[in-house]
N, C-alpha and C positions, 0 to 999 in steps of 0.2 A: 109379364115377362114370360116368354115361353121357355121350356126346357128346364125349369126349376124342379128339382126333385124334392118330394115331400114324403115324410114318414109319419104314420099315426102312432100314438103311444097309449095303448091300454095298459100294457105291462112293460113292454119293450118296443123299440122302434121296428117298424116294418116298412119296406118300400111300397109306397102306394102308387107312385107314378110320377109323371112330369107335367108341368103346366102346359096349357095350350097356347095358341097364338094370342089369346087375350090375357094370358098370365094366370089362367084359372085351372084348378084341378078339383074335380068332384070325386069325393071319396065316400062310399057307402059303408057304414059301420054297423055293427050289431047293437044290441040294446045297452051297451055300456054308456053311461052318462058323461064320463070325464075322459078327455083326450088331450094329448100334446102332439104338436107337429114340428118336425125339424126340416128346414129347407136348405139346399145347397146350390151354390152357384159359383163357378170358377174356383172350386175347391174351398170357398168360404162358406160358413155355416151360420144359420140363425134358428132359434127355437121359440115357439109360441105354445103357451099352455103351462100347466094343465087348465082346461076350462070346461064348463058343462056344455056339451054339444047339444043338449035338448033345448037349452035356452039361448045359446049363442053358438051357432054352427059355422060361423065365418071366421077363418084364421087368415090375418093379413100380414104378409112379409114385405119389407121395403129395402131395396138395395140402393147404393150410391154409385155414382160414376167416379172412378179413381183415374187420374191422369198422371202419367209419368212424362217428364219433359227433359230433354237433353239439349244444352245450348253452350255456345262459347261465352267467354267472359263478358263480351259486349252485348249479350242477349241473342245473338244470331242463332237460329235453330240448327241442330245437327241431326241428320237422319242416320239410320243404321245402328242406333244403340239398342241393345237387347237387355232384357231384365229377367231376374229370377226373384222368387218371393217365397215366404213361408210364414207360419204363425210365430208370434212373439219374437225371440231373438234369432230365429233360424231363417235364412233367406235362400236355402238351396233345395227346397222341396219341389217347387214347380216353376216352370217358365211362365212368364207373363202371357195371358191369352192372346191369341192371334187378333190383329197382326202384332207379332211380338216386337218388331223393330219400330223404332221411332220413324215417323214419316217426314215429309219435307218440311213440315212445321215443327219438327223436333219432338213430336208427342206420339204416345200410344195410350189408349184408354181401355178400361174394362169395368164391368159392374162387380162390386164387392159388397158383401154384407159388412156392416160396421164391426170393428175389432182392432186388435193390435197385431201388426205384421212387421216383418223386416224385408227390405228390398235391396237388390244389388243391380247396378247398371253396368253393363259391359260395353266398351267402345275401344276399337283399335287395339284389342288384346290387353286393355287396361280395365280395371274394375274399381267401383267405389260403392260401399254399402251404406244403407241407412237402417239403423237397428231400432227395433221396438217402436215403430210409428203407429200411433193410434188414429184411426180414421172412422168417421170424418173428424177433422180438426178445424182450424180456422178456414181452411179451404181443402179441397180434395185434389190438389195438384202437387206432386213431388218433383223438385227440379234438381238436376245434376248440371254442374258447370265445369267445363274442361279447362286445362292449362295449356297455353301455347308454349311448347318446349322446343328450343333451338339448340342444336348440338353442332359445334364446328369441328369436324373431323374429316380428313381427306379420304378415308377408306370406308368400307361397309360397316354399318352399325346394325346389330340385331338386338332384339329385346323381347321380354315376356318369358314367363316360365323361369327356367334357369338362366335365361339370357339369350336364347337362340330360337324363340318361337316364330318370329317374323322379322322382316327388315324394317328399319326405320327410314321413313321417307324424308331424306335430307332436303333442306336444312332444318325444317320445322314441322311439327305435328301437333294436333290437338289431342291431348291425352287426359284421361281422368286422373285426379289427384290420388297419391298413394306412393308406396315404395315399389319400384319396378327394377328388375334386373336387366342390365345392358351388357352387350359384348361389343367392344370396339376392336374390329378386326384389322388386318393389314400387316401387323407385325406380331403375329401370334394372336391368341385369344386373350383379351384384356377385359375381364369382367368387373362390373361395378354396379352396386345398388344405388339408384338415384331416387330420392324422395321428391315427388312432384307436388307442387302446391302453388297457389296464387294464380293470377291471371296469366302470367308469362314467366318463363325461365329461360336463361341463356347461359350455356356452359361451354368452356373451352378445354376439352380433354387434352392431356399431354402424357405420353408414355416415356418414362425414364427407364433405360435399359442398362444392364450390366452384363457384358459379354467377356468370356475369357479369351486368351490369345488365339484359340481355334475357332472363335465365333460362336461357341455354345453359351447358352444362358447360364448365369450364376445366380443361385438363390441366396437370399439372406442379406443382400446389400442394403444398407440403410440410406433412405432417400430424404433429403431436405430441399426445400425451395425457398427463394427469397423474392417477396414482392416489396412490402414496406418493412418487413422483418423476416428473420429466418423462422421457418415452420417445419417441424418434423412431420413427414407424411406417412412413412411406412417402410416396408422392406420389399425387395424384389421377390417374385414368385419363382416357381420351378423353371419357367421359361426365361428367367432373368429380367422380367418386366415388372414395372410398377406404374399404375395408372393414377394420375392426379387430375382432379376436376377443378379447374381454375375458373374464377368468375369472369363474366363477360367484360368487366372493366379492366381486366389484366391484359397488358400488351407486351411487356418485357419482364423477364424473370431470370434469376440465377438459379443454378441447380448444383447440388452437392451430393457426392456418393461417399458413403462410409463403408470401408471394407478392410477386414484384417487389421484393424487398428489404425489404418491410414485414411485420409480424407482428401478427395479431389474435387475442385470446384470448376464448373463450366458456365459460360454466359458472359454478358447478358444476351439472351435469345429473344427474338421477336416470335412470340408464341402464336401469332396469327399465321405465320408461315412455317415455323419449326414445331412440328407436333411430336417428333420422336427425338429424344436426347439420349445419345449413346455414350456410355463409359465403357472402356475396354481395358482389361488387365493385360500385363505382359508376363510371359513365362521367364522368370528370373532364375538363373543358375548361380549358386555359390559353390565354388570348387576349390580343392586343395591340391597344389602341385609341389613337387620337391624341387631341390635346387637345380636339377637337370631339366626341369620343365615337364616332367611326367606326372600324370595323375597318380594319386596315392592309393595303395591298397590298405595301408593303415589309415583309419578314418578319423576325420575331425569331429569333434563333439561340441555341444553347447552352441550350435549354429543359431544365430539370432539376428533379428533386425529391429531397429528402433523407429517407431512411429507413435509419438506421444508417450510410449512406454516400450520397454524391451519385451519382445515377443519371440516365441520359438519359430524359427524358419523351417518350413516343411516338417520333416520328421525330427529335426534337431541334430541329426547325425548324417554325415555324408555316406554314400554307398558307391563304391568304385571311385571315390574321390569327389563325388558330386551330390548336390542336394538341390531340389527344385521347388518353386512355389509361384503361384499367380499373385501378382501385386499390382496395385494401381500405379500408373506412371507418375510418381512424385518423388520427393527427396527422402532418402533413408540413410541410416547408419547400419553397417553390418559387422558382425563379430563371429569369431570362431576360436575354439580352444583345441590345441594339439599338444600332447605331452605336457599337460598342466599349465601351458602358457596360453594366454588369451591375446588375440590381436583384434583391433577394431579399425574399420575403414569407413570413411564418409566425411561430410555429407555427400551422397551420390544421387544425382538426378537420373533415374533410370529411363526417363523419357528421352534422354539424349544418347542412349546406348544402343539404338537400333531395335530391330524386331525382337531379338532374343538376348536380353542383357545378361552378361556373365560377370560376376564378381570373383576375382581370383585371389586367393591367399596362397603365397609361395613361401616355403620354408627356405632356410639357408643352411649350409653345411658348417657346423661348428666342430672344430677339432681341438681336443685337449692333448697337449704334447708335453712330455717330460724330457728335458735335456739335462745331461750331466754338465759338469763344470767345463768340459771341453766342447760343449755344444752338440754332443752326439746323443741321439734318442735311443738309448739302449736300456735304460732302467724301466722296470715295470712298476707302475703305481697302482694303488687300490683305492677303494672308497671314492671313486669319481662321482661327483654330484653337481647338480645345478639347482638354483633357488629361484622360485617364483611363488611367493606366499608361503612356501614350505620347501624343504629340501627333498630332492628326488634323485634317484640313481641315474647317472649319465651313461647311456648305452649299456654295456655289459657291466659297468662299474670298475673296469680295469683296463689298462692300456695293453696294446698288443706287443708283438715282438719288436716293433719299431718305436716303442714308447709312446704310441698314439692311440686315441679312440675318437671316433667321429659320430656325430648324431645330427639329424635334420631337426631344426627348431624354427618356430615362427620368429620373425624379427621382434625384438623387444629388449627389455632390461633384465639382465641376469647377473647372478653371482655364480662363480664356479669354485670348486674345491677339489683337492687331490691329497692323498696320503701316500707318503713314501717313508720307509724306515720309521714308522710309528709316529711321524709328524705330519699334521695336516696344515695345508696352506690354502688360503682363500683369496680369490681375486674378484673384483667388481666394486660397485655396480657398473656393468658394461652394457652399452646400448648396441645391440647386435643388429645391423641393418643389411649385411651381406656376408658372404662366406668368410669365416673368421677362424684363425688359429690362435688359441690361448696357450702361450708358452709358460710352463712352470720350469724353472731352472734350479738345479741343485748347486750347492757350493761345496768346495773341497775343504773339509775341516781336518786339521792335523793336531793330534795330541802329541806333544814333544816333551821328553824328559831330559833335563839337563842336570849335570852334576853341580856341586857347589861352586865350581870354578866357571860355570857357564858353558861347559862343553857338552855337545850333543853326541849321541851314539856311544856313550860310555856305559850308561846304566840302562837297564830294561825294566819297564813298568808292567804291571799286570792288573787284572780286574778293571780294565778300561770300560767306562760306561758313560751313557748320556741319559738325560731325564726328560721325558715328555709324558706327563701323567703318571708314568712309572719308570723305573730304571730299566735300561736295555743295554745289551753288550755293544760296545763301540768297536766296529770292525771285527778283528779276530779276538779282541779282548786283551791282546798283549802287544807291546811295542816290539819292533824289529829294527835294530840299529838306533834305538832310542826314540822312535816315533811310530805312529800308526795313523792312517788317513781313512776318511770315510766321506762319501757323498751324502749330504743332508739338504733337505729343503730349508730355505731361510726361515728363521723363527727364533723363538727364545728357548734356550737350552741351559741345562746344568751339565757339567762334565766332572768326571772323577777318575782318579788313577790311584793304584796302590803300589807302594814300594816298601820293602822291608816291613810288611805287615801293617803299615799305616796307610790309610786312604785319605786323600785330599780331594776336596770338591771345589769347583769354581762355577760361578754363575750368579744370578741369571745373566746370560749373555745373548744379545740379539745378533744372530749370525745372518748377515745380509750379503756377504761376499766371502771369497776364499779366506780362511782364517786359520791361524796357528794358535793353539791354546797351550802356553808353556807351563810346565810343572818343573820346579827346580828344588833340588835337595839342599839342605844346609849341613854343615859339618858340626857334629856334636862330639865333644871329648869329655871323658870321665877320667879323673886323676885320683890316685891314692898315695898319700905320703904319711910318713910317721911324724911324731912330735918334733923331730929335728929337721923336718922338711926334706927327708930323704925319700926318694921314690921307692915304692913297693911294687914289685912285679908279681905276676901270677894271680892277682886278685880277679875274681869273676864279676863282671859288670852285666847288668841287665836293664831292660827297658820294658815299659808296660804300654800296650796298645790293645785293649780288649782282653789281653792275657799277657803273661810275662814271656819275654823272649831274651835270648842271649845277646848281649852287646859285645862280648869278647872278653879277653883277659888283658890285664895291664902288662905293658912291656917293661923293658929295663928302665925306662924313664917314668914308670908308674902311670903311664897313660894308655888309654885305649880310645880309638876314634871310630865313628860310623856315620855314614851319610844317611840322613833321614828326611822325609818330606816334612814341611812345616806342619805343626799340629801340637796337640797337648799330650804330654808324656809324663810318666813317672820313671824315675831312674833309681837304681840301687847298686850297692857295692857289697860284696861278700868276701871276707878274709878271716881265716882262722876261726870259722864257725860264727863270726859276727856279721850281721847284715845291717846296713843303713839304707833307708829309702828316702828319696826326695821327690817332691812334686806337689802339685801339678805344675809343669813348666809349659808355657806357651812358646814353643820353639818356632821362631820365624827368622832367625839369623844365627850365625855361628855362636856356639854355646859351649862353655866349659863348666862341668859339674865337679867340684873338688871334694874330696873326703880326706879325713885324717884318722889314722889308726893309732889309738892310745895304748894299745897293749891289752886293754880290758874292754875294748869296744871300738866302734868307729863313731867319730863325732861329726857333727854338721859344721861345715865351713861356710862362712858368708859367701854368697854367690849371687849371680844375676837371676836366680830363680824368682818367680813371681807367684805370690799368693799360694804358699804350700797348703794343700788340703790336709795332709797327714804325714807325720813322721813316726816311725815305730822302730824301736830297737828290738831286735829279736835274734834268736839263734838261727843257725842256718836251716834248721828243720822246723822253725816256728811257722805257724800259719799267719799270713798277712791278708786281712780283708781289705781289698782295695776298691774304692769307687772310682772308676776310671773315666767318668764323664769329663769331657774336655771343657775348658773354660772360655777360650777365645772363639770367635766365629771366623773360621777360615773356609769361606765358601758358604753356599746357601743352606746346606744341610748339616753343618758341623754341630755336634752336640757338646754342651758345656755344663759345668756345675760349679757354683761359686764356693760352696761349703759342703763337706760331708764328714761324717764321723764313723768310726769303726762300729759295726753292728747297729747302725742307725738306718741307713737306706742304701740300697744297691740296685744295679740294673735300672737306673732312671733314664729311660730312652723314649723317643718318639718315632712312630712309624705310621704311614710313610712320611718321609721328610726330605724334600718339600712335599706338601699335600695340597689337595684341591678343595676338599670340603670338610673332611673329618680326619683328625689325627688321633691315633691311639697312644696314650701316655702310659707307659708301663713302669712300675716301680715295685721294689721288694723291701719290706720292713723286717728288720731283725727282731723286733719286739712290738707288742701292742702299744700304741701311743696315739696322741691327738695329732691329726693331720689336717692341714689346710693347703689346698692347691689352687693357685690363682694364675691368671694369664694377664700379662702386661704388654702394651704395645711399645713401639720404639721410643715413645716419649715418656715412658714410665707410668702410663695411666692404666689402672686396673680395668680390664674390659670384660672379665668373666671369672667366676669362681667355679671350679670343677669339683672339688671335694672340701668338706668342712665337717669334721667329726672324728670320733675315735675309730681307728682301724686296727684290726688284729694283725699279728705277724704273718708274713707270707707275701705272695705275689698278688698285685692288684693292677687293674687297668681302668683308666678314666678316659672318656672320649671328649675331645675338644672339637665341637661343632662350630664352624666358622663361616657358614653360608652367608651370614649377614655382615661379615667383616670384609674390609678392603684388603687387597693383597699386600704383603710385606713381611717383615720380621716380627715375631712375637716371642715373648719369653715366658715359659711355664716355670713357676717357682713353687717348690715344695717346702712347706714349713712344718717341722716336727718339734717334738719336745726337746730334741737334742741337737737340732741344727737345721740348716737350710741348704737346699740344692736347687739348681736352675738348669734348664735346657732350652735353647732357642729353637724355634720351628719357623719354617718358611711357608707362607700361604701364597699359592699361585692360582690364578683363574684364567 
């Protein structure tokens, strides 16, 4: 073989020359006896030696012919294949010797020294490598077999490198096995890596697109397809495209796009003719308008749509009354919150709403109006509120000069409330679907004081009051011509009036219409006679209501009379420095309290007095310790006591009374003693013990907490070493 380079080796290799046409090289060496020679051909190398050149001066190198073959799967040769090779596992060092390309027989050959090499065959911009091939082996021919790849795509196809090195000759090409990048053009760039193998492959590419309402691609849409079952394929790219490689056997398919929580399905498509499947969203507007049809400056919040789950629509808040979002044209529910009320609409098929669907939420005008008993809106109410899951202030929270306040609200169910003259009234639940006026109407309540004959306008009461959570002045607080009137919201009230230092209470009364609450006095007469039943004039009479007051002096008939409101009283008569006290009397009808003067004192005469608590003979200047707790219940907050003793207990009161949650029970002990305070309900059942133990002299307060008790009348009883006292209390809720 000519052209083979050889090197002699005395110590290191030196280039001696190349072989001649006969494959020989004559090398003259010095007297060294041992040499080695290295020969190179086509970048392959062989070594002979070391050997004694004095006895054996002939160094023989033998190459082999290595053939590279490129063929189709049926064995047909392919020309134009080029190869690279290198030692061991590297194939990129050298190109295969000329002729580098396979010929018409599909082969190219070259002389190689035996060794281990790697080869790469390149054909039609595809390549396949054979790594670490030892030659010679069973034969000296290496064969590459191509795959016939068929791609059914109506537009240009590029492949190689990143996918754009050359065009694919449709419909089929012979390509070497391996993974090759392709670009299916026509609707943007649609890249895919295809692993080529086998004798033949046939694929049907389909591009699924997601476009917005403007025709721009939308990234991130989830793509599924259905042949015999649903298969998740992937997501759309920045162009809105997703490429699916379907097998040759596929003819019809369904496609599904998943976007923003919604799913739309299209098909069945004949994929032999339909290569591009397009899904397109719509620009949906959710807007908020007022009752006049104008867009709001006040913005709706919590704007959402439902597709498998509730999702935020756009930013979740309107701007200038509007909020926008691209959605697939399928069915949705929509919702919006305004002034803490949420409204929902749906199911709405936005595919049927034209190119730019608009979902409109419209508020309605709700007016809270306070009318007086004559139907005139002149009163001003406060604490206006509406309820949707919680109470909120309605508008400014107060009516204007016409007794009205209006607010725009979303249609829905509401409760409304209003406060006037310290009473709150609530209305609802009301389903508001259009402009609505909610009327609150006061009623005219009149407190009327009649004398014992039933005549009005004769007597004047004072300290007029009504109770709603606490006591308030009723009207001016005084009658005029025997009566006083006031507009009040319907509800439950207690009323009270004072006359001649005694206060009477009535209630609880449910006021639902114009109402007159009558208070009527009774005539009480005190008489003083001697042992011979002769009247005594000029005697001083008194009565006790929280403190002692003058009842008047007896006349020539020994009588003195006074009109008093029903209630519990003590009475006394004083004559010639002698005093006689009687009581407690539950005065609810005409009453005569008689006394007899014996000359050495005043004696008690049997009368219609009931359950006297105390009688005490004393001089005119003697101190009389009176426990003035009333015994009967005249109205909801009357205070009574069943038994008391001098210097035992005083000032046994409850405040507030009526009460809502906690009442303070006040009492004063004249001396240290054992005390037990218990609470009984109207059935006489003990429901609570407030005090139980020894208490020192002085004033004390016990708290009656009744949050867990139902409303009604309860009796607080005080048991001491020397007696028992009782006060009723009214629990209202």
